[in-house]
N, C-alpha and C positions, 0 to 999 in steps of 0.2 A: 695516282692523279686525284687531287681533291676536287670535289664538286660542291657547289652551293646547295645546301639542304633547304627545302621549303616545307617545313613540317606542317603548317596549317593546310596547305594544298594537299599534302600527302594524306592527312586525316579526312579531308573532304572527298578525295578520290577513293579512299578506303570505304567510306560510307556509301558512295555511289555503287561500287562493286558489290558490297554486301546487300544493298537493296535490289540488285539484279540477281541475287542468289549465289554469289561467289563466296568462297572462304578466302580470307586474305591474311597474309603476313607482311609486316612492315619491317624493312631492313634497318638495323641500327648502325651498320658499318658506314662510317663517314666517308670512306673512300669508294664505296660502291656506286656505280652508275645506276643500278636498279634499286628503286625505292620500295616497290611493292611486288609481291608474288601472289597471284590469284589463280584459283581453279574452281571449276564447277563441273558436275557430271555432264558429259556430252559437249562441253565448251572448250576443253583443253586447259593448258597451262599458260598463263599470261605473265610475262616479265615486263614490268612497267617502270619507265623513267618519268617522274613527275617534276615539272619545273613551272616557273611563273614568269610573267612579263607584264610590263605596264603599257606595252605597245598595242595598238590595234593590229589584228592579224587578218590578212586578206586571203590566205589559202596555203595549200601544200607547197607551192613554189617558194613562197616567202619563208615558210618554216624550214624548208630544205636549205635555204641560203643562210638564215640566221643561226640555226643550230647544226650547221654542217659537221663540225668536229664531233659533237655528241652523237649525231646520227651515224657518222662513219664508225665510231666505236661500237654503237649498238648493232650495226650491220655485221660487224666482225665477230660478235659474241657467239660462242657455241650454244646452241639451243637444243634442249632435249626433244626427242621425237614427240610430236603433238603439241609442241610449245610455240608461242609467238611472242615477239617483242613489240612493245608499244612506247610511244612518246605522247604523254598527256601534258598539255600546256594550259595553265590557268591564267586568265588575263584579269587586269584590275577592273574590267567591266563585268566581272562575275560570270564569265563565260568559259567553257571548256573547249579546247581544240584537241581532238584525239586522233592519233595517227598510228597505223600499223607500220612497222619498219620491215622492209623487205630487202633482200640482197641488192636489188636494183634501184631502190628509192623508198618513198613512203606513200601511203594512201590513207585517205580519211576513213575513220572507223565509225561504225554505228553498232552499239551494243544491242 
């Protein structure tokens, strides 16, 4: 299943993670839903989907509706022990909306 790649946002997300002490790998697989894999001692493994939008975003309920298909796929992914899945959305207002994906939905994340 091909997904739109947002390389600029991926690089910005990578720099945020590195500034927070994470080591980061960026996926080059065009068909992968996961764009970044990040880890840090005591923080676990992060599998991150990075995407962009030009819309103003009002919260988790709107994200869950707009990105329902991607979130459903992320929720079904096998995750290694100690790992977590995230959806990071970059808006044209230069703001990040970051959510952890759980089996039952999503929650806003704070690093």
